[in-house]
C-alpha positions as CSV (number, residue, x, y, z in Angstrom):
1,X,25.2,-12.0,-39.6
2,X,22.2,-14.2,-40.4
3,X,21.3,-16.7,-37.6
4,X,20.2,-20.2,-38.6
5,X,16.6,-21.2,-38.1
6,X,16.7,-24.8,-36.9
7,X,14.1,-27.5,-37.3
8,X,15.9,-30.5,-35.9
9,X,15.8,-30.7,-32.1
10,X,13.1,-28.0,-31.7
11,X,10.5,-30.6,-30.6
12,X,13.0,-32.8,-28.7
13,X,11.8,-33.7,-25.2
14,X,14.0,-32.8,-22.3
15,X,14.2,-34.2,-18.8
16,X,11.4,-33.1,-16.4
17,X,12.2,-30.7,-13.7
18,X,13.1,-32.0,-10.3
19,X,10.0,-30.3,-8.9
20,X,7.6,-30.6,-11.9
21,X,4.8,-31.8,-9.7
22,X,4.9,-28.7,-7.4
23,X,3.6,-26.1,-9.9
24,X,1.2,-28.7,-11.3
25,X,-0.3,-29.5,-7.9
26,X,-0.1,-25.8,-6.7
27,X,-2.1,-24.5,-9.7
28,X,-4.8,-27.2,-9.1
29,X,-5.0,-26.4,-5.4
30,X,-5.1,-22.6,-6.2
31,X,-7.8,-22.9,-8.9
32,X,-10.1,-25.6,-7.4
33,X,-11.6,-23.8,-4.4
34,X,-12.6,-20.6,-6.2
35,X,-14.0,-22.4,-9.2
36,X,-15.9,-25.0,-7.1
37,X,-17.3,-22.1,-4.9
38,X,-18.5,-20.3,-8.1
39,X,-19.9,-23.6,-9.3
40,X,-21.9,-24.0,-6.1
41,X,-23.2,-20.5,-6.4
42,X,-24.1,-20.9,-10.0
43,X,-21.7,-18.1,-11.1
44,X,-19.1,-19.8,-13.3
45,X,-19.4,-16.7,-15.5
46,X,-17.1,-15.0,-13.0
47,X,-14.4,-17.7,-13.2
48,X,-12.3,-15.7,-15.5
49,X,-11.6,-13.2,-12.7
50,X,-10.8,-15.8,-10.1
51,X,-8.6,-17.6,-12.6
52,X,-6.5,-14.5,-13.0
53,X,-5.6,-14.6,-9.3
54,X,-5.3,-18.3,-9.0
55,X,-2.7,-18.6,-11.9
56,X,-0.3,-16.6,-9.8
57,X,0.5,-19.9,-8.1
58,X,2.5,-20.9,-11.2
59,X,5.3,-18.6,-10.3
60,X,8.5,-18.5,-8.1
61,X,8.7,-22.2,-7.2
62,X,12.5,-22.2,-7.4
63,X,12.9,-19.1,-5.1
64,X,13.7,-19.3,-1.4
65,X,10.6,-18.5,0.6
66,X,11.6,-15.0,1.7
67,X,12.1,-14.0,-2.0
68,X,9.1,-16.1,-3.1
69,X,6.8,-14.1,-0.8
70,X,7.8,-10.9,-2.5
71,X,7.8,-12.3,-6.0
72,X,4.3,-13.8,-5.6
73,X,3.0,-10.5,-4.2
74,X,4.4,-8.6,-7.1
75,X,3.1,-11.1,-9.7
76,X,-0.4,-10.8,-8.1
77,X,-0.3,-7.0,-8.3
78,X,1.0,-7.2,-11.9
79,X,-1.8,-9.6,-12.8
80,X,-4.5,-7.4,-11.2
81,X,-3.0,-4.3,-12.9
82,X,-3.1,-6.0,-16.3
83,X,-6.6,-7.3,-15.7
84,X,-7.8,-3.9,-14.5
85,X,-6.4,-2.2,-17.6
86,X,-8.2,-4.6,-19.8
87,X,-11.5,-4.3,-18.0
88,X,-11.4,-0.5,-17.9
89,X,-10.6,-0.4,-21.6
90,X,-13.4,-2.8,-22.4
91,X,-15.8,-0.7,-20.5
92,X,-14.8,2.6,-22.2
93,X,-14.7,1.5,-25.9
94,X,-16.1,-1.1,-28.2
95,X,-13.5,-0.5,-30.9
96,X,-11.7,-3.8,-31.5
97,X,-8.7,-1.9,-33.1
98,X,-8.3,0.3,-30.0
99,X,-8.6,-2.8,-27.7
100,X,-6.0,-4.7,-29.7
101,X,-3.6,-1.7,-29.5
102,X,-4.1,-1.5,-25.8
103,X,-3.5,-5.2,-25.5
104,X,-0.2,-5.0,-27.5
105,X,1.1,-2.2,-25.4
106,X,0.3,-4.0,-22.2
107,X,1.9,-7.1,-23.5
108,X,5.1,-5.2,-24.2
109,X,5.2,-3.8,-20.7
110,X,4.6,-7.2,-19.2
111,X,7.3,-8.8,-21.3
112,X,9.8,-6.1,-20.4
113,X,9.1,-6.1,-16.7
114,X,9.2,-9.9,-16.4
115,X,12.5,-10.1,-18.2
116,X,14.0,-7.2,-16.3
117,X,13.0,-8.7,-12.9
118,X,13.9,-12.2,-14.0
119,X,10.6,-13.5,-12.5
120,X,11.1,-16.8,-14.3
121,X,8.6,-19.2,-15.9
122,X,5.9,-18.9,-17.1
123,X,7.0,-15.3,-17.5
124,X,4.7,-12.7,-19.2
125,X,2.6,-15.2,-21.2
126,X,0.0,-15.9,-18.5
127,X,-0.2,-12.2,-17.6
128,X,-0.8,-11.3,-21.2
129,X,-3.4,-14.1,-21.7
130,X,-5.4,-12.7,-18.8
131,X,-5.1,-9.0,-19.7
132,X,-5.8,-9.6,-23.4
133,X,-8.8,-11.8,-22.7
134,X,-10.3,-9.2,-20.4
135,X,-10.2,-6.6,-23.2
136,X,-13.0,-8.5,-24.9
137,X,-15.1,-9.3,-21.8
138,X,-18.4,-7.4,-21.8
139,X,-17.9,-4.9,-19.0
140,X,-19.2,-1.7,-17.3
141,X,-17.1,0.6,-15.1
142,X,-19.3,-0.2,-12.1
143,X,-18.5,-3.9,-12.4
144,X,-14.7,-3.5,-12.5
145,X,-14.1,-3.1,-8.7
146,X,-16.0,-6.3,-7.9
147,X,-14.2,-8.3,-10.6
148,X,-10.8,-7.0,-9.4
149,X,-11.8,-7.9,-5.8
150,X,-12.4,-11.5,-7.0
151,X,-9.0,-11.6,-8.6
152,X,-7.3,-10.3,-5.5
153,X,-9.1,-12.8,-3.2
154,X,-8.0,-15.7,-5.5
155,X,-4.5,-14.2,-5.7
156,X,-4.2,-14.1,-1.9
157,X,-5.2,-17.8,-1.8
158,X,-2.6,-18.5,-4.5
159,X,0.0,-16.7,-2.4
160,X,-0.8,-19.0,0.6
161,X,-0.6,-22.1,-1.7
162,X,2.8,-21.0,-2.9
163,X,4.2,-20.4,0.5
164,X,2.7,-23.4,2.2
165,X,5.5,-25.9,1.4
166,X,7.8,-23.7,3.5
167,X,6.1,-25.1,6.6
168,X,7.5,-28.5,5.8
169,X,10.8,-27.7,4.1
170,X,11.9,-24.2,5.0
171,X,15.2,-24.5,3.1
172,X,13.9,-26.6,0.2
173,X,14.7,-24.2,-2.6
174,X,18.2,-23.6,-1.3
175,X,18.9,-27.3,-0.9
176,X,17.7,-28.1,-4.5
177,X,19.8,-25.3,-6.0
178,X,22.9,-26.5,-4.1
179,X,22.2,-30.1,-5.1
180,X,21.8,-29.1,-8.7
181,X,25.1,-27.3,-8.6
182,X,26.9,-30.3,-7.1
183,X,25.4,-32.7,-9.6
184,X,26.1,-30.5,-12.6
185,X,29.7,-30.1,-11.4
186,X,30.1,-33.9,-11.0
187,X,28.7,-34.5,-14.5
188,X,31.3,-32.1,-15.9
189,X,34.1,-33.7,-14.0
190,X,33.0,-37.2,-15.2
191,X,32.6,-36.2,-18.9
192,X,34.3,-32.8,-19.5
193,X,33.0,-30.7,-22.4
194,X,32.3,-27.1,-23.2
195,X,28.6,-27.5,-22.8
196,X,28.8,-29.4,-19.5
197,X,31.2,-26.8,-18.2
198,X,28.9,-23.9,-19.1
199,X,26.0,-25.8,-17.5
200,X,27.9,-26.4,-14.3
201,X,29.1,-22.8,-14.0
202,X,25.6,-21.6,-14.5
203,X,24.2,-24.0,-11.9
204,X,26.8,-22.7,-9.4
205,X,25.9,-19.1,-10.1
206,X,22.2,-20.0,-9.8
207,X,22.9,-21.6,-6.4
208,X,24.7,-18.4,-5.2
209,X,21.8,-16.2,-6.4
210,X,19.4,-18.5,-4.5
211,X,21.4,-18.4,-1.3
212,X,22.0,-14.7,-1.4
213,X,18.2,-14.1,-1.8
214,X,17.3,-16.5,1.0
215,X,17.2,-13.9,3.8
216,X,18.5,-14.5,7.3
217,X,21.7,-16.5,7.2
218,X,21.0,-19.6,9.3
219,X,23.4,-22.4,10.1
220,X,21.8,-24.6,7.4
221,X,22.4,-21.9,4.8
222,X,26.0,-21.4,5.8
223,X,26.5,-25.2,5.4
224,X,25.0,-25.0,1.9
225,X,27.3,-22.1,1.1
226,X,30.3,-24.2,1.9
227,X,29.0,-26.9,-0.4
228,X,28.6,-24.4,-3.2
229,X,32.2,-23.2,-2.6
230,X,33.3,-26.9,-3.0
231,X,31.5,-27.0,-6.3
232,X,33.2,-23.7,-7.3
233,X,36.6,-25.1,-6.3
234,X,36.0,-28.3,-8.2
235,X,35.3,-26.5,-11.4
236,X,38.4,-24.4,-11.0
237,X,40.6,-27.4,-10.1
238,X,38.8,-30.5,-11.4
239,X,41.8,-32.9,-11.1
240,X,41.7,-32.8,-7.3
241,X,38.0,-33.5,-6.8
242,X,36.1,-36.8,-6.6
243,X,32.7,-36.5,-8.5
244,X,31.2,-39.3,-6.4
245,X,31.7,-37.3,-3.2
246,X,29.8,-34.3,-4.9
247,X,26.9,-36.6,-5.8
248,X,26.8,-38.1,-2.3
249,X,26.5,-34.6,-0.9
250,X,23.8,-33.8,-3.3
251,X,21.8,-36.9,-2.3
252,X,22.2,-35.9,1.3
253,X,20.4,-32.7,0.7
254,X,17.1,-34.4,0.0
255,X,14.5,-34.0,2.7
256,X,15.3,-32.2,5.9
257,X,18.3,-34.1,7.1
258,X,21.5,-32.5,8.3
259,X,23.6,-30.8,5.6
260,X,27.0,-32.4,5.1
261,X,29.8,-30.5,6.8
262,X,32.9,-29.4,4.9
263,X,35.8,-27.1,5.4
264,X,36.2,-23.7,3.6
265,X,34.9,-21.7,6.5
266,X,37.4,-18.9,5.7
267,X,36.1,-18.7,2.1
268,X,32.7,-17.6,3.4
269,X,34.3,-14.3,4.2
270,X,33.9,-13.5,0.5
271,X,30.2,-14.3,0.9
272,X,30.0,-11.9,3.9
273,X,31.5,-9.1,1.8
274,X,29.2,-9.9,-1.1
275,X,26.1,-9.8,1.1
276,X,27.1,-6.4,2.4
277,X,27.2,-4.9,-1.2
278,X,24.1,-3.1,-2.6
279,X,22.0,-5.2,-5.0
280,X,22.0,-4.0,-8.6
281,X,18.5,-2.5,-9.2
282,X,16.4,-4.4,-11.7
283,X,15.5,-1.2,-13.7
284,X,19.1,-1.1,-15.0
285,X,18.1,-3.9,-17.3
286,X,15.3,-2.0,-19.0
287,X,17.5,-0.2,-21.6
288,X,18.9,-3.4,-23.2
289,X,15.4,-4.8,-23.4
290,X,14.1,-2.0,-25.6
291,X,14.3,-4.0,-28.9
292,X,12.4,-6.9,-27.4
293,X,9.7,-4.5,-26.1
294,X,9.3,-3.0,-29.5
295,X,9.1,-6.4,-31.1
296,X,6.4,-7.5,-28.7
297,X,4.3,-4.3,-29.1
298,X,4.6,-4.4,-32.9
299,X,4.1,-8.1,-33.3
300,X,1.1,-8.3,-31.0
301,X,-0.6,-5.3,-32.6
302,X,-0.1,-6.6,-36.1
303,X,-1.2,-10.1,-35.2
304,X,-4.4,-8.7,-33.6
305,X,-5.1,-6.5,-36.6
306,X,-4.6,-9.4,-39.0
307,X,-7.0,-11.5,-37.0
308,X,-9.6,-8.8,-37.1
309,X,-9.2,-8.5,-40.9
310,X,-9.9,-12.2,-41.1
311,X,-13.1,-11.8,-39.2
312,X,-12.0,-13.8,-36.1
313,X,-14.1,-13.1,-33.1
314,X,-11.3,-13.4,-30.5
315,X,-8.3,-11.5,-31.9
316,X,-6.6,-11.7,-28.5
317,X,-5.7,-15.3,-29.3
318,X,-3.5,-14.1,-32.1
319,X,-2.1,-11.4,-29.9
320,X,-1.2,-13.9,-27.1
321,X,0.3,-16.3,-29.7
322,X,2.6,-13.5,-30.9
323,X,3.5,-12.5,-27.3
324,X,4.4,-16.0,-26.4
325,X,7.1,-16.2,-29.2
326,X,9.5,-13.6,-28.1
327,X,12.7,-15.0,-26.6
328,X,16.2,-13.5,-26.2
329,X,17.0,-13.7,-29.9
330,X,15.4,-14.4,-33.3
331,X,16.6,-18.0,-33.4
332,X,15.0,-18.9,-30.1
333,X,11.9,-17.0,-31.1
334,X,11.7,-19.1,-34.3
335,X,12.0,-22.3,-32.2
336,X,9.3,-21.2,-29.8
337,X,7.1,-20.4,-32.8
338,X,7.4,-23.9,-34.2
339,X,6.7,-25.3,-30.7
340,X,3.7,-23.1,-30.3
341,X,2.1,-24.0,-33.6
342,X,2.6,-27.7,-33.2
343,X,1.3,-27.7,-29.6
344,X,-1.7,-25.6,-30.4
345,X,-2.7,-27.7,-33.5
346,X,-2.4,-30.9,-31.4
347,X,-4.2,-29.1,-28.6
348,X,-7.3,-28.4,-30.7
349,X,-7.5,-32.1,-31.5
350,X,-7.5,-32.8,-27.7
351,X,-10.2,-30.2,-27.3
352,X,-12.3,-31.9,-29.9
353,X,-12.0,-35.2,-28.0
354,X,-12.6,-33.6,-24.5
355,X,-15.4,-31.2,-25.3
356,X,-18.3,-33.9,-25.3
357,X,-17.2,-34.8,-21.7
358,X,-16.9,-31.1,-20.7
359,X,-20.4,-30.4,-22.0
360,X,-22.0,-32.9,-19.7
361,X,-22.5,-30.2,-17.2
362,X,-20.8,-27.3,-15.2
363,X,-19.1,-29.7,-12.8
364,X,-17.6,-31.8,-15.7
365,X,-16.3,-28.5,-17.2
366,X,-14.6,-27.5,-14.0
367,X,-13.0,-30.9,-13.5
368,X,-11.8,-31.0,-17.1
369,X,-10.1,-27.6,-16.7
370,X,-8.4,-28.7,-13.5
371,X,-7.1,-31.9,-15.1
372,X,-5.8,-29.9,-18.1
373,X,-4.2,-27.4,-15.6
374,X,-2.3,-30.2,-14.0
375,X,-1.3,-31.7,-17.3
376,X,0.0,-28.4,-18.7
377,X,2.3,-27.8,-15.8
378,X,3.4,-31.4,-15.6
379,X,4.4,-31.5,-19.2
380,X,5.6,-28.0,-20.2
381,X,9.0,-28.4,-18.5
382,X,9.9,-31.2,-21.0
383,X,9.1,-29.0,-24.0
384,X,6.8,-26.0,-24.6
385,X,4.9,-27.8,-27.3
386,X,4.0,-30.7,-25.1
387,X,2.5,-28.4,-22.4
388,X,0.6,-26.5,-25.1
389,X,-1.3,-29.6,-25.9
390,X,-3.0,-29.1,-22.5
391,X,-3.0,-25.3,-22.4
392,X,-4.9,-25.0,-25.7
393,X,-8.0,-27.1,-24.8
394,X,-8.0,-25.5,-21.4
395,X,-8.1,-22.0,-22.9
396,X,-10.9,-23.1,-25.2
397,X,-12.9,-24.6,-22.4
398,X,-12.6,-21.5,-20.3
399,X,-14.7,-19.6,-22.9
400,X,-17.6,-21.9,-22.0
401,X,-17.6,-20.5,-18.4
402,X,-19.6,-17.5,-19.8
403,X,-22.0,-19.7,-21.8
404,X,-22.1,-22.4,-24.4
405,X,-19.8,-22.0,-27.4
406,X,-19.9,-23.8,-30.7
407,X,-16.9,-26.2,-30.7
408,X,-16.5,-26.2,-34.5
409,X,-16.2,-22.4,-34.6
410,X,-13.8,-22.3,-31.6
411,X,-11.5,-24.8,-33.3
412,X,-11.5,-22.9,-36.6
413,X,-10.8,-19.6,-35.0
414,X,-8.1,-21.0,-32.7
415,X,-6.2,-22.6,-35.6
416,X,-6.5,-19.4,-37.7
417,X,-5.3,-17.2,-34.8
418,X,-2.4,-19.6,-34.0
419,X,-1.1,-19.5,-37.6
420,X,-1.6,-15.7,-38.0
421,X,-0.1,-14.9,-34.6
422,X,3.0,-17.1,-35.1
423,X,3.6,-15.8,-38.7
424,X,3.1,-12.1,-38.0
425,X,4.9,-12.3,-34.7
426,X,8.0,-13.9,-36.2
427,X,8.0,-11.4,-39.1
428,X,8.0,-8.6,-36.5
429,X,11.0,-10.2,-34.7
430,X,13.0,-10.2,-37.9
431,X,12.0,-6.7,-38.8
432,X,12.9,-5.1,-35.5
433,X,16.7,-5.6,-35.4
434,X,18.6,-5.8,-32.1
435,X,22.0,-4.3,-33.0
436,X,22.7,-3.7,-29.3
437,X,23.4,-7.4,-28.9
438,X,26.9,-6.9,-30.3
439,X,27.5,-4.0,-28.0
440,X,26.5,-6.1,-25.0
441,X,29.1,-8.7,-26.0
442,X,31.8,-6.0,-25.9
443,X,30.5,-4.9,-22.5
444,X,30.5,-8.4,-21.2
445,X,34.1,-9.0,-22.5
446,X,35.2,-5.8,-20.7
447,X,33.6,-6.9,-17.5
448,X,35.4,-10.2,-17.6
449,X,38.7,-8.5,-18.3
450,X,38.2,-6.1,-15.4
451,X,37.3,-9.0,-13.0
452,X,40.3,-11.0,-14.2
453,X,42.6,-8.0,-13.7
454,X,41.3,-7.4,-10.2
455,X,41.6,-11.1,-9.3
456,X,45.2,-11.3,-10.5
457,X,46.1,-8.1,-8.6
458,X,44.8,-9.7,-5.4
459,X,46.8,-12.9,-6.1
460,X,49.9,-10.8,-6.4
461,X,49.4,-9.0,-3.1
462,X,51.3,-10.6,-0.2
463,X,48.5,-9.9,2.3
464,X,45.2,-9.2,0.6
465,X,42.1,-8.2,2.7
466,X,40.5,-11.3,4.2
467,X,37.8,-12.6,1.9
468,X,38.7,-10.3,-1.0
469,X,40.3,-13.0,-3.2
470,X,37.3,-15.3,-2.8
471,X,34.9,-12.6,-3.6
472,X,37.0,-11.6,-6.7
473,X,37.0,-15.3,-7.8
474,X,33.2,-15.4,-7.5
475,X,32.8,-12.1,-9.4
476,X,35.1,-13.5,-12.2
477,X,33.1,-16.7,-12.4
478,X,29.8,-14.7,-12.6
479,X,31.2,-12.5,-15.3
480,X,32.3,-15.5,-17.3
481,X,28.8,-17.0,-17.1
482,X,27.3,-13.7,-18.1
483,X,29.7,-13.5,-21.1
484,X,28.7,-16.9,-22.3
485,X,25.0,-16.1,-22.0
486,X,25.4,-12.8,-23.8
487,X,27.4,-14.4,-26.7
488,X,24.8,-17.1,-27.1
489,X,22.0,-14.5,-27.2
490,X,23.8,-12.4,-29.7
491,X,24.7,-15.4,-31.9
492,X,21.0,-16.0,-32.5
493,X,20.3,-12.4,-33.7
494,X,20.0,-11.3,-37.4
495,X,21.5,-8.3,-39.2
496,X,24.4,-7.5,-37.0
497,X,28.1,-7.3,-37.3
498,X,30.2,-10.4,-36.8
499,X,31.0,-11.2,-33.2
500,X,34.6,-11.2,-31.9
501,X,34.7,-15.0,-31.5
502,X,38.5,-15.3,-31.2
503,X,38.6,-12.7,-28.4
504,X,35.7,-14.4,-26.7
505,X,37.5,-17.8,-26.7
506,X,40.7,-16.2,-25.5
507,X,39.0,-14.3,-22.7
508,X,37.1,-17.3,-21.5
509,X,40.3,-19.5,-21.6
510,X,42.4,-17.0,-19.6
511,X,39.5,-16.3,-17.2
512,X,39.2,-20.0,-16.3
513,X,43.0,-20.2,-15.9
514,X,42.8,-17.4,-13.4
515,X,40.0,-19.1,-11.5
516,X,42.2,-22.2,-11.2
517,X,45.1,-20.0,-10.0
518,X,43.0,-18.7,-7.2
519,X,42.3,-22.2,-6.0
520,X,46.0,-23.2,-6.1
521,X,46.9,-19.9,-4.3
522,X,44.3,-20.6,-1.6
523,X,45.6,-24.1,-1.0
524,X,49.2,-22.9,-0.9
525,X,48.3,-20.3,1.7
526,X,46.4,-22.9,3.7
527,X,49.4,-25.2,3.6
528,X,51.8,-22.5,4.9
529,X,49.3,-21.6,7.6
């Protein structure tokens, strides 16, 4: 099967995230104090190391605070590990070929771990940018501990910045996830379609993941769980639900006001059972990610080697460009490549316009980088290319922290590395086939069929264990969401056998009928009671 490589719609702007301003403001607050301190000390040449820690503030904004604390700590440790690897390699060898090879291997590890742990945006790209840039920073072994200490100190500050909103809205992420599930369900009920249905089911599953990761089960979280149950029930039996009520509940979740009360207390027994089950370890996802890891390692290495062959002084730009492309399949990798090239080419034009202002002095340079940091995070949620317009000039300006750089040469090298990295990176994605994608579709189909069979067995029992039918319904809904995501990922791959589309459609249809049957059965049981 050959996937299509789209051009239309690749650059289309989407709606901004509900919390677009939070990562934008967080990164500014995380970056500004360390950089301004270095400015006052006259040591902006050390800004690369503090930036490594400060950029951890970009992560985990959608996670509840208990999970966010762990995620930010892991990101910080991963960032420092990548930085340390780069600095040690730079201190031990001056061979550009060896350094590019190390950078490609580190990028593959970062990509694999970020995907396996589902850390979320911005994923491995920021980690790879820092670790790859450090490979080409003049370094001695004696300097490495001090530079890593700067990164850790800035990372600790970024951790505090990321956790600070919890003082004002301790349940903010859970409220947003629940509101999103309610609104997505209401949209589907008002204008039913296959796409809106998939979006709504995915939003409900995301809300459950958020609530299950939230830690201690407070009264507020139990009330939010009831609302997610209502969204679940509405998707299974849409005729009996008023979309306007769902939207009213979603609006009521803004701020810190009381959570709307609903019934369905008995259905939370299924949530109790689910919380008691062991969590599936993240390393189970490493096996299926092997083709993506190989693509990343090969593409980044070849892009770096090609940049060296062209005589570019910063081959890590080509390496990072290649690393930024890799998505769940070839089709999405192609789309990201187009977005990356367009964004970077426009970004060098912005750099050319901004650089005279940035060269007015060190303070102007720091302020320009802060403004571009904010712009990148404010815009990237609408489309990757739009955010890249700010990311590119910021990356170019950062090189001036270590001393004056010739703007014309920077622009030429950045354009060359962007084109080389995108072309070579995409070729590697096509060359490394992912034939396991079809196998995962079969596995996802089998998982749905098992979940459906279990649910139907419970429906047939006269007196099932309390909470078991609700948990079975939730497991079936999650399996259906996973099936759709797996099919869409496999549909964008090249060089694989045809997917069992008829079986997929049939399985999805019967699965949703079973979900509806669980709701009707629950209501019938409630009426008899």
